[in-house]
Backbone as JSON Lines, residues from 0, in Angstrom:
{"i":0,"aa":"X","n":[-73.03,-5.03,-92.28],"ca":[-71.98,-5.17,-91.29],"c":[-71.01,-6.25,-91.78]}
{"i":1,"aa":"X","n":[-69.74,-6.01,-91.66],"ca":[-68.75,-6.97,-92.16],"c":[-68.55,-8.1,-91.16]}
{"i":2,"aa":"X","n":[-67.97,-9.19,-91.69],"ca":[-67.67,-10.34,-90.83],"c":[-66.71,-9.95,-89.71]}
{"i":3,"aa":"X","n":[-65.77,-9.07,-90.06],"ca":[-64.79,-8.62,-89.07],"c":[-65.48,-7.84,-87.95]}
{"i":4,"aa":"X","n":[-66.43,-7.0,-88.27],"ca":[-67.18,-6.23,-87.29],"c":[-68.02,-7.14,-86.4]}
{"i":5,"aa":"X","n":[-68.69,-8.13,-86.99],"ca":[-69.51,-9.09,-86.23],"c":[-68.62,-9.87,-85.26]}
{"i":6,"aa":"X","n":[-67.46,-10.31,-85.75],"ca":[-66.53,-11.07,-84.91],"c":[-66.05,-10.19,-83.75]}
{"i":7,"aa":"X","n":[-65.73,-8.93,-84.02],"ca":[-65.26,-8.0,-83.01],"c":[-66.34,-7.75,-81.95]}
{"i":8,"aa":"X","n":[-67.59,-7.59,-82.38],"ca":[-68.7,-7.39,-81.44],"c":[-68.9,-8.62,-80.56]}
{"i":9,"aa":"X","n":[-68.79,-9.81,-81.13],"ca":[-68.94,-11.06,-80.37],"c":[-67.83,-11.21,-79.32]}
{"i":10,"aa":"X","n":[-66.62,-10.87,-79.71],"ca":[-65.49,-10.95,-78.77],"c":[-65.7,-9.97,-77.62]}
{"i":11,"aa":"X","n":[-66.15,-8.76,-77.96],"ca":[-66.41,-7.75,-76.94],"c":[-67.49,-8.2,-75.97]}
{"i":12,"aa":"X","n":[-68.55,-8.81,-76.46],"ca":[-69.62,-9.33,-75.59],"c":[-69.09,-10.43,-74.69]}
{"i":13,"aa":"X","n":[-68.24,-11.31,-75.24],"ca":[-67.69,-12.4,-74.45],"c":[-66.77,-11.87,-73.34]}
{"i":14,"aa":"X","n":[-65.98,-10.87,-73.69],"ca":[-65.08,-10.27,-72.69],"c":[-65.91,-9.62,-71.57]}
{"i":15,"aa":"X","n":[-66.94,-8.9,-71.93],"ca":[-67.81,-8.29,-70.92],"c":[-68.45,-9.35,-70.04]}
{"i":16,"aa":"X","n":[-68.95,-10.42,-70.66],"ca":[-69.59,-11.51,-69.91],"c":[-68.58,-12.16,-68.96]}
{"i":17,"aa":"X","n":[-67.38,-12.44,-69.46],"ca":[-66.35,-13.04,-68.6],"c":[-65.96,-12.1,-67.47]}
{"i":18,"aa":"X","n":[-65.88,-10.81,-67.78],"ca":[-65.55,-9.82,-66.75],"c":[-66.6,-9.79,-65.65]}
{"i":19,"aa":"X","n":[-67.86,-9.83,-66.05],"ca":[-68.95,-9.83,-65.06],"c":[-68.91,-11.11,-64.23]}
{"i":20,"aa":"X","n":[-68.7,-12.25,-64.9],"ca":[-68.62,-13.52,-64.17],"c":[-67.43,-13.53,-63.2]}
{"i":21,"aa":"X","n":[-66.31,-13.01,-63.64],"ca":[-65.13,-12.95,-62.78],"c":[-65.39,-12.06,-61.56]}
{"i":22,"aa":"X","n":[-65.99,-10.9,-61.77],"ca":[-66.32,-10.0,-60.68],"c":[-67.29,-10.65,-59.7]}
{"i":23,"aa":"X","n":[-68.3,-11.33,-60.23],"ca":[-69.27,-12.0,-59.35],"c":[-68.6,-13.1,-58.55]}
{"i":24,"aa":"X","n":[-67.67,-13.84,-59.15],"ca":[-66.99,-14.91,-58.42],"c":[-66.12,-14.34,-57.31]}
{"i":25,"aa":"X","n":[-65.48,-13.19,-57.56],"ca":[-64.7,-12.54,-56.5],"c":[-65.58,-12.16,-55.32]}
{"i":26,"aa":"X","n":[-66.73,-11.63,-55.62],"ca":[-67.66,-11.22,-54.56],"c":[-68.1,-12.44,-53.76]}
{"i":27,"aa":"X","n":[-68.47,-13.5,-54.42],"ca":[-68.93,-14.71,-53.74],"c":[-67.81,-15.32,-52.92]}
{"i":28,"aa":"X","n":[-66.61,-15.45,-53.49],"ca":[-65.49,-16.03,-52.77],"c":[-65.11,-15.14,-51.59]}
{"i":29,"aa":"X","n":[-65.04,-13.84,-51.82],"ca":[-64.71,-12.91,-50.74],"c":[-65.69,-12.99,-49.59]}
{"i":30,"aa":"X","n":[-66.97,-13.05,-49.89],"ca":[-67.98,-13.14,-48.84],"c":[-67.91,-14.47,-48.11]}
{"i":31,"aa":"X","n":[-67.68,-15.53,-48.84],"ca":[-67.66,-16.84,-48.18],"c":[-66.46,-16.96,-47.25]}
{"i":32,"aa":"X","n":[-65.35,-16.28,-47.57],"ca":[-64.18,-16.36,-46.71],"c":[-64.32,-15.45,-45.5]}
{"i":33,"aa":"X","n":[-65.11,-14.4,-45.58],"ca":[-65.22,-13.47,-44.46],"c":[-66.3,-13.86,-43.47]}
{"i":34,"aa":"X","n":[-67.12,-14.84,-43.8],"ca":[-68.19,-15.26,-42.91],"c":[-67.75,-16.56,-42.24]}
{"i":35,"aa":"X","n":[-67.39,-16.53,-40.96],"ca":[-66.94,-17.74,-40.28],"c":[-68.1,-18.7,-40.05]}
{"i":36,"aa":"X","n":[-67.73,-19.95,-39.71],"ca":[-68.75,-20.96,-39.41],"c":[-69.57,-20.58,-38.19]}
{"i":37,"aa":"X","n":[-68.94,-19.92,-37.26],"ca":[-69.62,-19.48,-36.05],"c":[-69.5,-17.97,-35.96]}
{"i":38,"aa":"X","n":[-70.43,-17.32,-35.26],"ca":[-70.33,-15.86,-35.14],"c":[-69.1,-15.48,-34.33]}
{"i":39,"aa":"X","n":[-68.58,-14.29,-34.59],"ca":[-67.44,-13.81,-33.82],"c":[-67.82,-13.7,-32.35]}
{"i":40,"aa":"X","n":[-66.86,-14.03,-31.51],"ca":[-67.07,-13.85,-30.08],"c":[-66.92,-12.37,-29.76]}
{"i":41,"aa":"X","n":[-67.87,-11.83,-29.04],"ca":[-67.81,-10.44,-28.62],"c":[-68.26,-10.33,-27.17]}
{"i":42,"aa":"X","n":[-67.65,-9.4,-26.45],"ca":[-68.01,-9.2,-25.06],"c":[-67.23,-10.13,-24.15]}
{"i":43,"aa":"X","n":[-67.74,-10.28,-22.94],"ca":[-67.08,-11.14,-21.96],"c":[-67.12,-12.59,-22.44]}
{"i":44,"aa":"X","n":[-65.95,-13.22,-22.43],"ca":[-65.85,-14.62,-22.86],"c":[-64.89,-15.36,-21.94]}
{"i":45,"aa":"X","n":[-64.91,-16.66,-22.04],"ca":[-63.97,-17.48,-21.26],"c":[-62.8,-17.89,-22.15]}
{"i":46,"aa":"X","n":[-61.73,-18.29,-21.52],"ca":[-60.57,-18.79,-22.28],"c":[-60.97,-20.03,-23.07]}
{"i":47,"aa":"X","n":[-61.82,-20.86,-22.49],"ca":[-62.27,-22.08,-23.18],"c":[-63.01,-21.74,-24.46]}
{"i":48,"aa":"X","n":[-63.89,-20.74,-24.41],"ca":[-64.61,-20.31,-25.62],"c":[-63.62,-19.79,-26.66]}
{"i":49,"aa":"X","n":[-62.68,-19.0,-26.21],"ca":[-61.69,-18.42,-27.11],"c":[-60.9,-19.51,-27.82]}
{"i":50,"aa":"X","n":[-60.38,-20.46,-27.05],"ca":[-59.56,-21.53,-27.63],"c":[-60.38,-22.44,-28.55]}
{"i":51,"aa":"X","n":[-61.63,-22.69,-28.19],"ca":[-62.47,-23.57,-29.0],"c":[-62.78,-22.97,-30.36]}
{"i":52,"aa":"X","n":[-62.98,-21.67,-30.4],"ca":[-63.39,-21.04,-31.66],"c":[-62.22,-20.49,-32.47]}
{"i":53,"aa":"X","n":[-61.11,-20.19,-31.83],"ca":[-59.98,-19.58,-32.53],"c":[-58.7,-20.39,-32.26]}
{"i":54,"aa":"X","n":[-58.42,-21.37,-33.09],"ca":[-57.26,-22.24,-32.89],"c":[-55.92,-21.5,-32.84]}
{"i":55,"aa":"X","n":[-55.82,-20.33,-33.46],"ca":[-54.57,-19.58,-33.43],"c":[-54.23,-19.18,-32.0]}
{"i":56,"aa":"X","n":[-55.22,-18.91,-31.17],"ca":[-54.99,-18.58,-29.76],"c":[-54.51,-19.82,-29.0]}
{"i":57,"aa":"X","n":[-55.12,-20.95,-29.27],"ca":[-54.71,-22.21,-28.63],"c":[-53.29,-22.59,-29.04]}
{"i":58,"aa":"X","n":[-52.95,-22.39,-30.3],"ca":[-51.62,-22.73,-30.79],"c":[-50.54,-21.88,-30.08]}
{"i":59,"aa":"X","n":[-50.8,-20.6,-29.91],"ca":[-49.83,-19.74,-29.22],"c":[-49.73,-20.11,-27.74]}
{"i":60,"aa":"X","n":[-50.85,-20.45,-27.14],"ca":[-50.86,-20.91,-25.74],"c":[-49.97,-22.15,-25.6]}
{"i":61,"aa":"X","n":[-50.14,-23.1,-26.5],"ca":[-49.36,-24.35,-26.44],"c":[-47.87,-24.09,-26.68]}
{"i":62,"aa":"X","n":[-47.55,-23.15,-27.54],"ca":[-46.16,-22.88,-27.92],"c":[-45.4,-22.11,-26.84]}
{"i":63,"aa":"X","n":[-46.06,-21.2,-26.17],"ca":[-45.38,-20.25,-25.28],"c":[-44.89,-20.9,-23.99]}
{"i":64,"aa":"X","n":[-43.68,-20.53,-23.58],"ca":[-43.1,-20.98,-22.31],"c":[-42.62,-19.74,-21.55]}
{"i":65,"aa":"X","n":[-43.38,-19.3,-20.54],"ca":[-42.97,-18.11,-19.79],"c":[-41.72,-18.38,-18.96]}
{"i":66,"aa":"X","n":[-40.97,-17.32,-18.72],"ca":[-39.77,-17.42,-17.89],"c":[-40.16,-17.54,-16.41]}
{"i":67,"aa":"X","n":[-39.21,-17.96,-15.62],"ca":[-39.45,-18.05,-14.17],"c":[-39.72,-16.67,-13.6]}
{"i":68,"aa":"X","n":[-39.05,-15.65,-14.12],"ca":[-39.27,-14.28,-13.65],"c":[-40.71,-13.84,-13.91]}
{"i":69,"aa":"X","n":[-41.23,-14.21,-15.07],"ca":[-42.61,-13.83,-15.38],"c":[-43.59,-14.59,-14.49]}
{"i":70,"aa":"X","n":[-43.33,-15.86,-14.25],"ca":[-44.2,-16.65,-13.38],"c":[-44.23,-16.07,-11.96]}
{"i":71,"aa":"X","n":[-43.07,-15.68,-11.47],"ca":[-42.99,-15.08,-10.13],"c":[-43.72,-13.74,-10.09]}
{"i":72,"aa":"X","n":[-43.56,-12.95,-11.15],"ca":[-44.18,-11.62,-11.19],"c":[-45.7,-11.71,-11.16]}
{"i":73,"aa":"X","n":[-46.29,-12.62,-11.91],"ca":[-47.75,-12.69,-11.91],"c":[-48.28,-13.24,-10.6]}
{"i":74,"aa":"X","n":[-47.47,-13.98,-9.88],"ca":[-47.88,-14.47,-8.57],"c":[-48.2,-13.35,-7.61]}
{"i":75,"aa":"X","n":[-47.62,-12.18,-7.85],"ca":[-47.84,-11.01,-7.0],"c":[-49.14,-10.28,-7.33]}
{"i":76,"aa":"X","n":[-49.84,-10.7,-8.36],"ca":[-51.07,-10.01,-8.79],"c":[-52.33,-10.6,-8.17]}
{"i":77,"aa":"X","n":[-52.18,-11.45,-7.17],"ca":[-53.33,-12.21,-6.66],"c":[-54.47,-11.35,-6.1]}
{"i":78,"aa":"X","n":[-54.19,-10.13,-5.69],"ca":[-55.25,-9.29,-5.14],"c":[-55.78,-8.27,-6.15]}
{"i":79,"aa":"X","n":[-55.26,-8.3,-7.35],"ca":[-55.64,-7.32,-8.35],"c":[-56.66,-7.9,-9.33]}
{"i":80,"aa":"X","n":[-57.31,-7.01,-10.06],"ca":[-58.26,-7.39,-11.11],"c":[-57.63,-7.01,-12.44]}
{"i":81,"aa":"X","n":[-57.82,-7.86,-13.43],"ca":[-57.27,-7.59,-14.75],"c":[-58.38,-7.7,-15.79]}
{"i":82,"aa":"X","n":[-58.56,-6.64,-16.57],"ca":[-59.51,-6.62,-17.67],"c":[-58.68,-6.63,-18.94]}
{"i":83,"aa":"X","n":[-58.92,-7.64,-19.78],"ca":[-58.18,-7.79,-21.03],"c":[-59.13,-7.48,-22.18]}
{"i":84,"aa":"X","n":[-58.86,-6.39,-22.89],"ca":[-59.65,-5.97,-24.04],"c":[-58.85,-6.33,-25.29]}
{"i":85,"aa":"X","n":[-59.42,-7.16,-26.15],"ca":[-58.66,-7.67,-27.29],"c":[-59.57,-7.96,-28.47]}
{"i":86,"aa":"X","n":[-58.95,-8.15,-29.62],"ca":[-59.69,-8.53,-30.82],"c":[-59.22,-9.89,-31.32]}
{"i":87,"aa":"X","n":[-60.15,-10.75,-31.63],"ca":[-59.78,-12.06,-32.17],"c":[-59.11,-11.91,-33.53]}
{"i":88,"aa":"X","n":[-59.32,-10.79,-34.18],"ca":[-58.78,-10.46,-35.5],"c":[-57.41,-9.8,-35.42]}
{"i":89,"aa":"X","n":[-56.94,-9.47,-34.22],"ca":[-55.73,-8.68,-34.0],"c":[-54.51,-9.57,-33.75]}
{"i":90,"aa":"X","n":[-53.46,-9.41,-34.55],"ca":[-52.28,-10.26,-34.4],"c":[-51.58,-10.06,-33.05]}
{"i":91,"aa":"X","n":[-51.58,-8.85,-32.52],"ca":[-50.99,-8.64,-31.19],"c":[-51.79,-9.38,-30.12]}
{"i":92,"aa":"X","n":[-53.11,-9.37,-30.25],"ca":[-53.98,-10.11,-29.32],"c":[-53.74,-11.6,-29.44]}
{"i":93,"aa":"X","n":[-53.6,-12.08,-30.65],"ca":[-53.37,-13.51,-30.89],"c":[-52.07,-13.98,-30.27]}
{"i":94,"aa":"X","n":[-51.12,-13.07,-30.09],"ca":[-49.84,-13.4,-29.46],"c":[-49.92,-13.22,-27.94]}
{"i":95,"aa":"X","n":[-50.39,-12.07,-27.47],"ca":[-50.27,-11.72,-26.06],"c":[-51.33,-12.34,-25.15]}
{"i":96,"aa":"X","n":[-52.56,-12.46,-25.6],"ca":[-53.61,-13.0,-24.73],"c":[-53.32,-14.46,-24.36]}
{"i":97,"aa":"X","n":[-52.97,-15.33,-25.31],"ca":[-52.64,-16.7,-24.92],"c":[-51.42,-16.78,-24.0]}
{"i":98,"aa":"X","n":[-50.46,-15.9,-24.22],"ca":[-49.27,-15.88,-23.36],"c":[-49.65,-15.54,-21.92]}
{"i":99,"aa":"X","n":[-50.53,-14.57,-21.76],"ca":[-51.0,-14.21,-20.42],"c":[-51.71,-15.41,-19.77]}
{"i":100,"aa":"X","n":[-52.61,-16.03,-20.51],"ca":[-53.37,-17.16,-19.97],"c":[-52.44,-18.31,-19.59]}
{"i":101,"aa":"X","n":[-51.45,-18.59,-20.4],"ca":[-50.49,-19.66,-20.1],"c":[-49.68,-19.32,-18.86]}
{"i":102,"aa":"X","n":[-49.26,-18.08,-18.76],"ca":[-48.47,-17.65,-17.6],"c":[-49.29,-17.78,-16.32]}
{"i":103,"aa":"X","n":[-50.55,-17.35,-16.36],"ca":[-51.41,-17.52,-15.2],"c":[-51.59,-18.99,-14.85]}
{"i":104,"aa":"X","n":[-51.84,-19.8,-15.85],"ca":[-52.05,-21.24,-15.59],"c":[-50.82,-21.88,-14.96]}
{"i":105,"aa":"X","n":[-49.64,-21.6,-15.49],"ca":[-48.42,-22.22,-14.97],"c":[-47.99,-21.65,-13.62]}
{"i":106,"aa":"X","n":[-48.42,-20.44,-13.31],"ca":[-48.04,-19.83,-12.03],"c":[-48.86,-20.42,-10.88]}
{"i":107,"aa":"X","n":[-49.96,-21.08,-11.22],"ca":[-50.84,-21.61,-10.2],"c":[-51.75,-20.56,-9.6]}
{"i":108,"aa":"X","n":[-51.69,-19.36,-10.14],"ca":[-52.5,-18.25,-9.63],"c":[-53.94,-18.45,-10.04]}
{"i":109,"aa":"X","n":[-54.82,-18.45,-9.06],"ca":[-56.25,-18.5,-9.34],"c":[-56.67,-17.08,-9.65]}
{"i":110,"aa":"X","n":[-57.2,-16.88,-10.83],"ca":[-57.5,-15.52,-11.26],"c":[-59.0,-15.34,-11.47]}
{"i":111,"aa":"X","n":[-59.75,-15.3,-10.36],"ca":[-61.18,-15.09,-10.53],"c":[-61.5,-13.67,-10.98]}
{"i":112,"aa":"X","n":[-60.53,-12.8,-10.85],"ca":[-60.74,-11.4,-11.2],"c":[-60.18,-11.07,-12.59]}
{"i":113,"aa":"X","n":[-60.09,-12.07,-13.46],"ca":[-59.64,-11.87,-14.83],"c":[-60.87,-11.82,-15.72]}
{"i":114,"aa":"X","n":[-60.99,-10.76,-16.5],"ca":[-62.11,-10.62,-17.43],"c":[-61.56,-10.47,-18.84]}
{"i":115,"aa":"X","n":[-61.92,-11.41,-19.7],"ca":[-61.55,-11.33,-21.12],"c":[-62.72,-10.69,-21.86]}
{"i":116,"aa":"X","n":[-62.42,-9.64,-22.63],"ca":[-63.46,-8.93,-23.37],"c":[-63.04,-8.84,-24.84]}
{"i":117,"aa":"X","n":[-63.75,-9.57,-25.68],"ca":[-63.48,-9.52,-27.12],"c":[-64.24,-8.35,-27.74]}
{"i":118,"aa":"X","n":[-63.53,-7.58,-28.56],"ca":[-64.14,-6.43,-29.22],"c":[-64.15,-6.65,-30.74]}
{"i":119,"aa":"X","n":[-65.01,-5.92,-31.41],"ca":[-65.05,-6.01,-32.87],"c":[-64.0,-5.08,-33.47]}
{"i":120,"aa":"X","n":[-63.95,-5.0,-34.79],"ca":[-62.92,-4.19,-35.45],"c":[-63.12,-2.69,-35.2]}
{"i":121,"aa":"X","n":[-64.28,-2.3,-34.72],"ca":[-64.51,-0.91,-34.32],"c":[-64.17,-0.67,-32.85]}
{"i":122,"aa":"X","n":[-63.64,-1.72,-32.22],"ca":[-63.25,-1.71,-30.8],"c":[-64.43,-1.42,-29.89]}
{"i":123,"aa":"X","n":[-65.52,-2.14,-30.17],"ca":[-66.74,-2.04,-29.38],"c":[-67.11,-3.43,-28.89]}
{"i":124,"aa":"X","n":[-67.85,-3.49,-27.78],"ca":[-68.36,-4.75,-27.24],"c":[-69.76,-4.52,-26.7]}
{"i":125,"aa":"X","n":[-70.56,-5.59,-26.58],"ca":[-71.95,-5.44,-26.14],"c":[-72.12,-4.83,-24.75]}
{"i":126,"aa":"X","n":[-71.19,-5.09,-23.84],"ca":[-71.31,-4.58,-22.47],"c":[-70.8,-3.14,-22.32]}
{"i":127,"aa":"X","n":[-70.14,-2.61,-23.33],"ca":[-69.63,-1.25,-23.27],"c":[-68.34,-1.1,-22.48]}
{"i":128,"aa":"X","n":[-67.63,-2.2,-22.24],"ca":[-66.39,-2.12,-21.46],"c":[-65.28,-1.43,-22.23]}
{"i":129,"aa":"X","n":[-65.26,-1.59,-23.55],"ca":[-64.25,-0.9,-24.36],"c":[-64.4,0.61,-24.21]}
{"i":130,"aa":"X","n":[-65.62,1.07,-24.2],"ca":[-65.87,2.51,-24.0],"c":[-65.52,2.93,-22.57]}
{"i":131,"aa":"X","n":[-65.92,2.12,-21.61],"ca":[-65.65,2.43,-20.2],"c":[-64.15,2.63,-19.95]}
{"i":132,"aa":"X","n":[-63.33,1.77,-20.59],"ca":[-61.88,1.84,-20.39],"c":[-61.17,2.61,-21.51]}
{"i":133,"aa":"X","n":[-61.93,3.34,-22.33],"ca":[-61.37,4.18,-23.4],"c":[-60.37,3.41,-24.26]}
{"i":134,"aa":"X","n":[-60.79,2.27,-24.75],"ca":[-59.93,1.41,-25.57],"c":[-59.54,2.1,-26.87]}
{"i":135,"aa":"X","n":[-58.24,2.13,-27.14],"ca":[-57.73,2.67,-28.41],"c":[-56.99,1.61,-29.2]}
{"i":136,"aa":"X","n":[-56.22,0.76,-28.53],"ca":[-55.38,-0.23,-29.2],"c":[-55.61,-1.6,-28.57]}
{"i":137,"aa":"X","n":[-55.48,-2.63,-29.39],"ca":[-55.65,-3.98,-28.89],"c":[-54.34,-4.76,-29.01]}
{"i":138,"aa":"X","n":[-54.1,-5.62,-28.05],"ca":[-54.83,-5.77,-26.81],"c":[-54.44,-4.69,-25.81]}
{"i":139,"aa":"X","n":[-55.33,-4.45,-24.87],"ca":[-55.05,-3.57,-23.75],"c":[-55.37,-4.34,-22.47]}
{"i":140,"aa":"X","n":[-54.39,-4.4,-21.58],"ca":[-54.51,-5.11,-20.3],"c":[-54.63,-4.04,-19.22]}
{"i":141,"aa":"X","n":[-55.8,-3.93,-18.61],"ca":[-56.07,-2.89,-17.61],"c":[-56.01,-3.53,-16.23]}
{"i":142,"aa":"X","n":[-55.05,-3.09,-15.43],"ca":[-54.88,-3.6,-14.07],"c":[-55.62,-2.69,-13.11]}
{"i":143,"aa":"X","n":[-56.47,-3.3,-12.28],"ca":[-57.3,-2.54,-11.34],"c":[-57.03,-2.99,-9.91]}
{"i":144,"aa":"X","n":[-57.11,-2.03,-9.0],"ca":[-57.11,-2.31,-7.57],"c":[-58.49,-1.85,-7.11]}
{"i":145,"aa":"X","n":[-59.39,-2.8,-6.93],"ca":[-60.79,-2.46,-6.7],"c":[-61.35,-1.9,-7.99]}
{"i":146,"aa":"X","n":[-61.86,-0.68,-7.94],"ca":[-62.37,-0.01,-9.14],"c":[-61.36,0.98,-9.72]}
{"i":147,"aa":"X","n":[-60.24,1.18,-9.01],"ca":[-59.24,2.17,-9.43],"c":[-58.23,1.54,-10.39]}
{"i":148,"aa":"X","n":[-58.03,2.21,-11.52],"ca":[-57.04,1.73,-12.49],"c":[-55.64,2.0,-11.96]}
{"i":149,"aa":"X","n":[-54.85,0.93,-11.91],"ca":[-53.46,1.03,-11.47],"c":[-52.58,1.4,-12.67]}
{"i":150,"aa":"X","n":[-52.91,0.83,-13.82],"ca":[-52.14,1.09,-15.03],"c":[-52.56,0.11,-16.11]}
{"i":151,"aa":"X","n":[-51.9,0.2,-17.26],"ca":[-52.23,-0.69,-18.36],"c":[-51.01,-0.99,-19.21]}
{"i":152,"aa":"X","n":[-51.08,-2.15,-19.83],"ca":[-50.09,-2.55,-20.83],"c":[-50.85,-2.58,-22.14]}
{"i":153,"aa":"X","n":[-50.3,-1.89,-23.13],"ca":[-50.99,-1.74,-24.41],"c":[-50.18,-2.41,-25.53]}
{"i":154,"aa":"X","n":[-50.84,-3.25,-26.27],"ca":[-50.34,-3.96,-27.45],"c":[-49.22,-4.95,-27.14]}
{"i":155,"aa":"X","n":[-48.08,-4.49,-26.72],"ca":[-46.92,-5.36,-26.55],"c":[-46.17,-4.95,-25.28]}
{"i":156,"aa":"X","n":[-45.81,-5.91,-24.44],"ca":[-45.08,-5.56,-23.21],"c":[-43.64,-5.13,-23.52]}
{"i":157,"aa":"X","n":[-43.05,-4.39,-22.58],"ca":[-41.65,-3.98,-22.73],"c":[-40.71,-5.12,-22.35]}
{"i":158,"aa":"X","n":[-41.01,-5.79,-21.23],"ca":[-40.19,-6.91,-20.77],"c":[-40.93,-8.21,-21.05]}
{"i":159,"aa":"X","n":[-41.9,-8.5,-20.24],"ca":[-42.85,-9.6,-20.46],"c":[-44.16,-9.1,-19.86]}
{"i":160,"aa":"X","n":[-45.24,-9.69,-20.28],"ca":[-46.54,-9.21,-19.82],"c":[-46.67,-9.32,-18.3]}
{"i":161,"aa":"X","n":[-46.28,-10.45,-17.75],"ca":[-46.35,-10.63,-16.3],"c":[-45.5,-9.63,-15.55]}
{"i":162,"aa":"X","n":[-44.28,-9.41,-16.02],"ca":[-43.38,-8.47,-15.35],"c":[-43.85,-7.03,-15.51]}
{"i":163,"aa":"X","n":[-44.36,-6.7,-16.69],"ca":[-44.88,-5.34,-16.89],"c":[-46.08,-5.06,-16.01]}
{"i":164,"aa":"X","n":[-46.98,-6.04,-15.89],"ca":[-48.15,-5.87,-15.02],"c":[-47.73,-5.73,-13.56]}
{"i":165,"aa":"X","n":[-46.78,-6.56,-13.15],"ca":[-46.29,-6.48,-11.77],"c":[-45.64,-5.13,-11.5]}
{"i":166,"aa":"X","n":[-44.9,-4.61,-12.46],"ca":[-44.25,-3.3,-12.3],"c":[-45.28,-2.2,-12.06]}
{"i":167,"aa":"X","n":[-46.46,-2.35,-12.63],"ca":[-47.52,-1.34,-12.41],"c":[-47.93,-1.26,-10.95]}
{"i":168,"aa":"X","n":[-47.87,-2.39,-10.24],"ca":[-48.28,-2.4,-8.83],"c":[-47.25,-1.71,-7.94]}
{"i":169,"aa":"X","n":[-46.06,-1.52,-8.48],"ca":[-44.98,-0.89,-7.68],"c":[-44.87,0.61,-7.92]}
{"i":170,"aa":"X","n":[-45.72,1.15,-8.76],"ca":[-45.65,2.6,-9.06],"c":[-46.2,3.43,-7.92]}
């Protein structure tokens, strides 16, 4: 075997070794970035849990300033129940859920009938509420009068979330 052939074989082995090492490092880095310090929140959760584990939701809550029209509109929802189905991984949820919570807080409306339900990327939750409400897109805000669905706002409101929800009560 010539020196040139030996050198070529050694280079080929080194390239293969580097390729394998590079691939393994991608796998390790990719896995380490996809595994959060805490498990994902799924199912019924509180706003406090959401804000504590997902700072992006807290940041949007702090940034958002609802209009007076939106504050007035949500004040009319005091007798209704709202189920919010959302994903912590969903950019629309990261925008709209904190806005809803801020609007409720600033309106002074006590919302004991607000249920936050975090779903996984398959849009499932442990309690089966995503299935019960036939969730297709996140976030979905389901407005109920007792057990009867009045309507829903899906992904993004047309006017503002508070005003869109209030408009459902007038249908």
